[in-house]
Every structure is written in structure tokens, then in C-alpha cells.
TORBA-761785 format. One record per residue (C-alpha): residue in one letter; x negated, y negated, z negated. Coordinates in Angstrom, 1 decimal. Each point is the difference from the previous one (the first is absolute). Layout:
! residues N
<node><aa>a</aa><px>X</px><py>Y</py><pz>Z</pz></node>
...
This chain:
! residues 122
<node><aa>q</aa><px>-64.5</px><py>19.0</py><pz>-77.1</pz></node>
<node><aa>g</aa><px>-1.3</px><py>-2.4</py><pz>2.6</pz></node>
<node><aa>q</aa><px>1.4</px><py>-1.3</py><pz>3.3</pz></node>
<node><aa>l</aa><px>0.1</px><py>1.3</py><pz>3.5</pz></node>
<node><aa>v</aa><px>-1.8</px><py>-2.5</py><pz>2.3</pz></node>
<node><aa>e</aa><px>-0.1</px><py>0.5</py><pz>3.7</pz></node>
<node><aa>s</aa><px>-2.6</px><py>-1.5</py><pz>2.4</pz></node>
<node><aa>g</aa><px>-1.3</px><py>0.5</py><pz>3.5</pz></node>
<node><aa>g</aa><px>2.9</px><py>-1.1</py><pz>2.0</pz></node>
<node><aa>g</aa><px>-0.4</px><py>-2.4</py><pz>2.9</pz></node>
<node><aa>s</aa><px>0.6</px><py>-0.5</py><pz>3.7</pz></node>
<node><aa>v</aa><px>-1.3</px><py>2.4</py><pz>2.6</pz></node>
<node><aa>q</aa><px>0.6</px><py>0.8</py><pz>3.6</pz></node>
<node><aa>v</aa><px>1.6</px><py>3.2</py><pz>1.3</pz></node>
<node><aa>g</aa><px>-2.4</px><py>2.8</py><pz>-0.3</pz></node>
<node><aa>g</aa><px>-1.9</px><py>-1.5</py><pz>-2.9</pz></node>
<node><aa>s</aa><px>-0.6</px><py>1.2</py><pz>-3.5</pz></node>
<node><aa>l</aa><px>0.5</px><py>-1.2</py><pz>-3.5</pz></node>
<node><aa>k</aa><px>-0.8</px><py>1.6</py><pz>-3.4</pz></node>
<node><aa>l</aa><px>2.4</px><py>-1.0</py><pz>-2.8</pz></node>
<node><aa>s</aa><px>-1.1</px><py>0.3</py><pz>-3.7</pz></node>
<node><aa>c</aa><px>2.1</px><py>0.2</py><pz>-3.1</pz></node>
<node><aa>e</aa><px>-1.8</px><py>-0.7</py><pz>-3.3</pz></node>
<node><aa>a</aa><px>1.9</px><py>2.3</py><pz>-2.3</pz></node>
<node><aa>s</aa><px>-1.8</px><py>-0.3</py><pz>-3.3</pz></node>
<node><aa>g</aa><px>1.8</px><py>2.0</py><pz>-2.6</pz></node>
<node><aa>y</aa><px>2.3</px><py>1.6</py><pz>2.5</pz></node>
<node><aa>i</aa><px>-1.9</px><py>2.6</py><pz>2.1</pz></node>
<node><aa>s</aa><px>-1.0</px><py>2.2</py><pz>-2.9</pz></node>
<node><aa>r</aa><px>3.5</px><py>-0.1</py><pz>-1.5</pz></node>
<node><aa>s</aa><px>2.2</px><py>0.1</py><pz>3.1</pz></node>
<node><aa>c</aa><px>1.9</px><py>3.0</py><pz>1.4</pz></node>
<node><aa>k</aa><px>-0.3</px><py>-1.5</py><pz>3.5</pz></node>
<node><aa>m</aa><px>-1.5</px><py>-3.0</py><pz>1.7</pz></node>
<node><aa>a</aa><px>1.5</px><py>-1.3</py><pz>3.2</pz></node>
<node><aa>w</aa><px>0.1</px><py>-2.6</py><pz>2.7</pz></node>
<node><aa>y</aa><px>3.3</px><py>-1.5</py><pz>1.2</pz></node>
<node><aa>r</aa><px>0.6</px><py>-2.6</py><pz>2.6</pz></node>
<node><aa>q</aa><px>2.9</px><py>-2.4</py><pz>0.8</pz></node>
<node><aa>a</aa><px>0.4</px><py>-1.7</py><pz>3.3</pz></node>
<node><aa>p</aa><px>2.2</px><py>-3.0</py><pz>0.5</pz></node>
<node><aa>g</aa><px>3.6</px><py>0.9</py><pz>0.0</pz></node>
<node><aa>k</aa><px>-0.7</px><py>3.6</py><pz>-0.9</pz></node>
<node><aa>e</aa><px>0.1</px><py>2.1</py><pz>-3.1</pz></node>
<node><aa>r</aa><px>-3.2</px><py>0.9</py><pz>-1.9</pz></node>
<node><aa>e</aa><px>-1.3</px><py>3.4</py><pz>1.2</pz></node>
<node><aa>l</aa><px>-2.5</px><py>2.5</py><pz>-1.3</pz></node>
<node><aa>v</aa><px>-3.2</px><py>0.0</py><pz>2.1</pz></node>
<node><aa>s</aa><px>-2.2</px><py>2.4</py><pz>-1.9</pz></node>
<node><aa>s</aa><px>-0.5</px><py>1.6</py><pz>-3.4</pz></node>
<node><aa>i</aa><px>-2.5</px><py>2.0</py><pz>-2.0</pz></node>
<node><aa>d</aa><px>0.9</px><py>2.0</py><pz>-3.1</pz></node>
<node><aa>r</aa><px>-2.0</px><py>1.2</py><pz>-3.0</pz></node>
<node><aa>d</aa><px>-0.9</px><py>3.2</py><pz>1.9</pz></node>
<node><aa>g</aa><px>-1.4</px><py>-2.1</py><pz>2.9</pz></node>
<node><aa>l</aa><px>2.8</px><py>1.0</py><pz>2.3</pz></node>
<node><aa>t</aa><px>0.7</px><py>-2.7</py><pz>2.5</pz></node>
<node><aa>t</aa><px>3.1</px><py>-0.9</py><pz>2.1</pz></node>
<node><aa>y</aa><px>0.4</px><py>-2.3</py><pz>2.9</pz></node>
<node><aa>a</aa><px>2.9</px><py>-1.5</py><pz>1.9</pz></node>
<node><aa>d</aa><px>0.3</px><py>1.5</py><pz>3.4</pz></node>
<node><aa>s</aa><px>-0.6</px><py>-3.4</py><pz>1.6</pz></node>
<node><aa>v</aa><px>-3.5</px><py>-0.3</py><pz>-1.6</pz></node>
<node><aa>k</aa><px>-1.2</px><py>3.6</py><pz>0.1</pz></node>
<node><aa>g</aa><px>-3.4</px><py>0.4</py><pz>1.6</pz></node>
<node><aa>r</aa><px>-0.6</px><py>-3.8</py><pz>-0.3</pz></node>
<node><aa>f</aa><px>0.1</px><py>-0.8</py><pz>-3.7</pz></node>
<node><aa>t</aa><px>-1.9</px><py>1.7</py><pz>-2.8</pz></node>
<node><aa>v</aa><px>0.7</px><py>-0.4</py><pz>-3.7</pz></node>
<node><aa>s</aa><px>-2.8</px><py>0.5</py><pz>-2.6</pz></node>
<node><aa>e</aa><px>-0.9</px><py>-0.7</py><pz>-3.6</pz></node>
<node><aa>d</aa><px>-3.2</px><py>-0.9</py><pz>-1.8</pz></node>
<node><aa>n</aa><px>0.6</px><py>1.1</py><pz>-3.6</pz></node>
<node><aa>d</aa><px>-3.1</px><py>-1.7</py><pz>-1.3</pz></node>
<node><aa>k</aa><px>1.0</px><py>-3.3</py><pz>1.5</pz></node>
<node><aa>e</aa><px>3.7</px><py>0.7</py><pz>-0.8</pz></node>
<node><aa>t</aa><px>0.8</px><py>-1.2</py><pz>3.5</pz></node>
<node><aa>l</aa><px>2.4</px><py>1.3</py><pz>2.6</pz></node>
<node><aa>y</aa><px>-0.7</px><py>-0.4</py><pz>3.7</pz></node>
<node><aa>l</aa><px>1.8</px><py>0.1</py><pz>3.3</pz></node>
<node><aa>q</aa><px>-2.2</px><py>0.2</py><pz>3.1</pz></node>
<node><aa>m</aa><px>2.1</px><py>-1.1</py><pz>3.0</pz></node>
<node><aa>n</aa><px>-1.3</px><py>0.7</py><pz>3.5</pz></node>
<node><aa>s</aa><px>1.5</px><py>-0.4</py><pz>3.4</pz></node>
<node><aa>l</aa><px>2.4</px><py>-2.6</py><pz>-1.3</pz></node>
<node><aa>v</aa><px>3.1</px><py>-0.8</py><pz>2.0</pz></node>
<node><aa>t</aa><px>2.4</px><py>-3.0</py><pz>-0.2</pz></node>
<node><aa>e</aa><px>2.5</px><py>2.2</py><pz>-1.8</pz></node>
<node><aa>d</aa><px>-2.4</px><py>0.2</py><pz>-2.9</pz></node>
<node><aa>t</aa><px>0.5</px><py>-3.7</py><pz>-0.8</pz></node>
<node><aa>a</aa><px>1.4</px><py>-0.2</py><pz>-3.5</pz></node>
<node><aa>v</aa><px>-0.7</px><py>-0.9</py><pz>-3.6</pz></node>
<node><aa>y</aa><px>-1.8</px><py>3.0</py><pz>-1.5</pz></node>
<node><aa>y</aa><px>0.6</px><py>0.9</py><pz>-3.6</pz></node>
<node><aa>c</aa><px>-1.9</px><py>2.2</py><pz>-2.4</pz></node>
<node><aa>a</aa><px>2.1</px><py>2.1</py><pz>-2.4</pz></node>
<node><aa>a</aa><px>-0.7</px><py>2.2</py><pz>-3.0</pz></node>
<node><aa>d</aa><px>2.4</px><py>2.6</py><pz>-1.4</pz></node>
<node><aa>l</aa><px>-0.7</px><py>0.3</py><pz>-3.7</pz></node>
<node><aa>p</aa><px>1.5</px><py>2.8</py><pz>-2.1</pz></node>
<node><aa>i</aa><px>2.7</px><py>-0.9</py><pz>-2.6</pz></node>
<node><aa>d</aa><px>-0.1</px><py>3.5</py><pz>-1.4</pz></node>
<node><aa>s</aa><px>-1.9</px><py>2.0</py><pz>2.6</pz></node>
<node><aa>c</aa><px>-0.8</px><py>0.0</py><pz>3.6</pz></node>
<node><aa>y</aa><px>2.6</px><py>2.7</py><pz>0.4</pz></node>
<node><aa>g</aa><px>2.7</px><py>-2.1</py><pz>-1.6</pz></node>
<node><aa>s</aa><px>0.7</px><py>-3.7</py><pz>0.0</pz></node>
<node><aa>t</aa><px>-2.4</px><py>-2.5</py><pz>1.3</pz></node>
<node><aa>m</aa><px>-0.3</px><py>-3.7</py><pz>0.2</pz></node>
<node><aa>r</aa><px>-1.2</px><py>-1.9</py><pz>3.1</pz></node>
<node><aa>s</aa><px>-2.3</px><py>-3.0</py><pz>-0.2</pz></node>
<node><aa>w</aa><px>-0.6</px><py>-2.3</py><pz>3.0</pz></node>
<node><aa>g</aa><px>-2.7</px><py>-2.3</py><pz>1.2</pz></node>
<node><aa>q</aa><px>0.7</px><py>-3.4</py><pz>1.5</pz></node>
<node><aa>g</aa><px>-0.6</px><py>1.1</py><pz>3.6</pz></node>
<node><aa>t</aa><px>-2.4</px><py>-1.0</py><pz>2.7</pz></node>
<node><aa>q</aa><px>0.9</px><py>-1.1</py><pz>3.5</pz></node>
<node><aa>v</aa><px>-1.1</px><py>1.9</py><pz>3.1</pz></node>
<node><aa>t</aa><px>0.7</px><py>-1.5</py><pz>3.4</pz></node>
<node><aa>v</aa><px>-0.8</px><py>1.8</py><pz>3.2</pz></node>
<node><aa>s</aa><px>0.2</px><py>-2.0</py><pz>3.2</pz></node>
<node><aa>s</aa><px>-0.3</px><py>1.0</py><pz>3.6</pz></node>
């Protein structure tokens, strides 16, 4: 089991785009679900988007139509394409993997990456 390593964060202006990557060697093939979370200063960590083993995706209402989650199983990498960024998207973005303890229908264990900063300025 490896590590989750995020990259691709940075500073952009309103309306810009960024693509986050999460190197997830040893995780994607074994995980029940991969997800992106974010945490803004003074706020709780929130789920941004997820993708499960069946390829089903979910998005927070605030990012629907602007963000797209995807996986490259060969590269074992999770992505988050972020378009039409707004200042409210400023946060540290975390990659997360839910691994089964017994099965994906039972108990799971979540692993986290170290996070990557995204700053959107007007």
C-alpha cells in the first residue's frame, strides 16, 4: 500500500481552470471509492466529488457542472478537473481513498493525502 500524493494546486483568477492529480498507487484498484475533499480556512472539510468502483460519480451542489472527477487505472491516478473557478473554491484539496476492511458493503477505512492548496482570486 502506497501513499496518496496530490498535485496540481496553485493560484488562478476567477474563471480559470486547474486540474488536480492524486497519485494513488496501490489504492485505486483496491478502493471502494475515491474522493476529493476540500477545507477552506475556518470551515469544516467537505466532500467535493467521489467516484466508486462502478464508476458512479457524485458532486457537491456547489461544483456541479464545473468540476469533473476521473480515474486513470493504468496510471493509478485520480483527477479533478476544475473549471470556472470562483473565490469560494479556495481551499486545501485532499484526495481520499476508502479501503474495505471486510467488504465495500461493510466497514471501510479512509486514507488521506497531504493536500494541495488552491487559491482563486478576483
